[in-house]
C-alpha positions as CSV (number, residue, x, y, z in Angstrom):
1,M,-33.2,-41.7,43.8
2,R,-31.8,-38.9,41.7
3,T,-31.6,-36.7,44.8
4,R,-29.5,-39.3,46.7
5,S,-27.0,-39.6,43.8
6,T,-26.7,-35.8,43.5
7,L,-26.1,-35.5,47.3
8,T,-23.5,-38.3,47.1
9,A,-21.7,-36.5,44.2
10,L,-21.7,-33.2,46.1
11,M,-20.3,-34.8,49.2
12,L,-17.5,-36.4,47.1
13,I,-16.7,-33.1,45.5
14,G,-16.6,-31.4,49.0
15,V,-14.3,-34.1,50.4
16,S,-12.0,-33.7,47.4
17,I,-11.8,-30.0,47.8
18,V,-11.1,-30.2,51.5
19,T,-8.4,-32.9,50.9
20,Q,-6.7,-30.8,48.3
21,G,-6.7,-27.8,50.7
22,V,-5.2,-29.8,53.5
23,A,-2.5,-31.2,51.2
24,Q,-1.6,-27.7,49.9
25,A,-1.6,-26.2,53.4
26,G,1.0,-28.7,54.4
27,Q,3.4,-27.7,51.7
28,G,4.2,-24.3,53.2
29,P,5.2,-21.1,51.4
30,K,7.7,-21.2,48.5
31,Y,10.4,-18.5,48.4
32,G,12.6,-17.5,45.5
33,V,12.4,-16.0,42.0
34,T,9.4,-16.7,39.7
35,V,9.4,-15.5,36.1
36,Q,5.9,-14.7,35.0
37,E,6.7,-13.3,31.5
38,S,9.8,-13.4,29.4
39,K,9.8,-12.4,25.7
40,R,13.4,-13.0,24.6
41,A,13.0,-11.9,21.0
42,A,11.4,-8.5,21.9
43,L,14.0,-7.9,24.6
44,A,16.9,-8.5,22.2
45,N,16.5,-5.1,20.5
46,V,15.9,-2.9,23.5
47,K,18.5,-0.2,24.1
48,T,16.7,2.4,26.3
49,Y,14.5,2.4,29.4
50,R,12.7,4.8,31.6
51,W,10.9,4.5,34.9
52,T,7.2,4.9,35.5
53,Q,5.6,4.9,38.9
54,T,2.9,2.5,40.0
55,R,3.1,1.1,43.6
56,P,6.5,2.0,45.0
57,S,7.6,1.2,48.5
58,F,6.1,3.5,51.1
59,D,9.6,4.0,52.5
60,P,11.5,6.5,50.3
61,T,14.9,4.9,51.3
62,I,13.8,1.4,50.2
63,D,12.3,2.9,47.0
64,A,15.6,4.6,46.2
65,Q,17.5,1.4,46.9
66,I,15.3,-0.7,44.6
67,V,15.6,1.8,41.8
68,V,19.4,2.0,42.1
69,A,19.7,-1.8,42.1
70,V,17.4,-2.2,39.1
71,D,19.3,0.6,37.2
72,R,22.6,-1.2,37.9
73,E,21.3,-4.5,36.5
74,L,19.7,-2.8,33.4
75,E,22.9,-0.8,32.7
76,A,25.0,-4.0,33.1
77,R,22.9,-5.4,30.2
78,G,23.7,-2.4,28.0
79,L,20.5,-0.4,28.4
80,T,20.6,3.4,28.8
81,K,18.3,5.2,31.1
82,V,16.4,8.1,29.4
83,T,13.6,10.5,30.4
84,G,11.7,10.7,27.2
85,P,10.4,8.0,24.8
86,S,12.1,4.6,25.4
87,D,12.1,1.0,24.3
88,L,11.2,-0.2,27.8
89,V,9.1,1.2,30.6
90,V,10.2,-0.1,34.0
91,T,8.0,-0.3,37.1
92,Y,8.0,-2.3,40.3
93,S,5.7,-3.0,43.2
94,S,6.7,-4.2,46.7
95,L,5.1,-5.4,49.8
96,S,6.1,-7.1,53.0
97,R,4.2,-9.7,55.0
98,T,4.8,-11.9,58.0
99,D,4.7,-15.7,57.6
100,V,4.2,-17.9,60.6
101,D,5.8,-21.3,61.0
102,L,3.4,-23.3,63.0
103,K,5.7,-26.3,63.0
104,S,8.6,-24.5,64.7
105,K,9.9,-26.0,67.9
106,G,9.7,-23.0,70.1
107,A,8.2,-22.7,73.5
108,P,4.7,-24.2,73.9
109,G,2.1,-21.9,72.3
110,E,4.7,-19.8,70.5
111,S,5.1,-19.6,66.8
112,S,8.1,-18.5,64.7
113,E,7.4,-15.3,62.7
114,L,9.4,-14.6,59.5
115,A,9.4,-11.2,57.7
116,I,8.9,-11.8,54.0
117,G,9.5,-9.2,51.2
118,T,7.9,-9.5,47.8
119,L,9.2,-7.5,44.9
120,T,7.7,-7.7,41.4
121,L,9.5,-6.0,38.6
122,D,7.8,-5.4,35.2
123,L,9.6,-4.3,32.0
124,R,7.0,-3.3,29.4
125,D,7.2,-2.4,25.8
126,G,7.6,1.4,25.5
127,S,5.2,1.7,22.6
128,N,2.3,-0.6,23.5
129,R,2.9,-1.3,27.2
130,S,2.8,-5.1,26.8
131,S,4.8,-7.0,29.4
132,L,8.2,-8.2,28.1
133,F,9.8,-9.4,31.3
134,R,7.9,-9.8,34.6
135,V,9.6,-11.4,37.5
136,R,8.8,-11.7,41.2
137,I,10.8,-12.7,44.2
138,D,9.5,-13.7,47.6
139,T,12.3,-13.8,50.2
140,P,12.9,-13.6,53.9
141,I,14.1,-10.1,54.9
142,E,15.8,-8.6,57.8
143,T,13.9,-6.1,60.0
144,D,17.3,-4.5,60.7
145,R,17.3,-1.5,58.3
146,A,21.1,-1.6,58.1
147,K,21.0,-5.0,56.4
148,L,18.1,-4.2,54.0
149,E,20.1,-2.7,51.2
150,G,22.2,-5.8,50.9
151,I,19.1,-7.9,50.7
152,I,17.6,-5.6,48.1
153,N,20.7,-5.8,46.0
154,A,21.0,-9.6,46.2
155,S,17.2,-10.0,45.4
156,V,17.4,-7.8,42.4
157,A,20.5,-9.5,41.1
158,A,18.8,-12.9,41.6
159,M,15.8,-11.6,39.6
160,F,18.1,-10.5,36.7
161,E,19.7,-13.9,36.6
162,K,16.5,-14.9,34.9
163,Y,16.7,-12.0,32.4
164,P,17.0,-13.4,28.9
165,G,19.9,-11.1,27.9
166,A,23.4,-11.6,29.1
167,R,25.4,-9.0,31.1
168,V,27.6,-6.8,28.9
169,K,31.3,-7.2,29.5
170,N,33.1,-4.0,30.3
């Protein structure tokens, strides 16, 4: 008798897991900005930052465009870039992927592919390396290299809209 109730319980758990997976699969990917960490009080007193390298883009042009865009946003918030000890240590990681829309109304048997860029920016305390502001954006990107810089600039600006400090007025 006990074996039968255990088997029934396991079957119910299995059905529950499969049902949740199907429900989540139907939701589709979510794009946009996600703040993973934000410590307003600690960021209120930062004045300087420096870059450290972790997993930059494999493409040197894209790497340079991301760094310039982040520098622009940090400087707009009154931070100064330095090469020595600093209040913040800045790093980013990026990747690209292809999402497939299986529900698109293309020709039979065709699916619509969408290039997606993911950029994660991490601002860490310069003394103990704890994360003070960590933000991620997942967004459709152009495969046309001429349009990529505009997408990078817009993406980084959208990420910094979530930054807890206001832009400094010139």
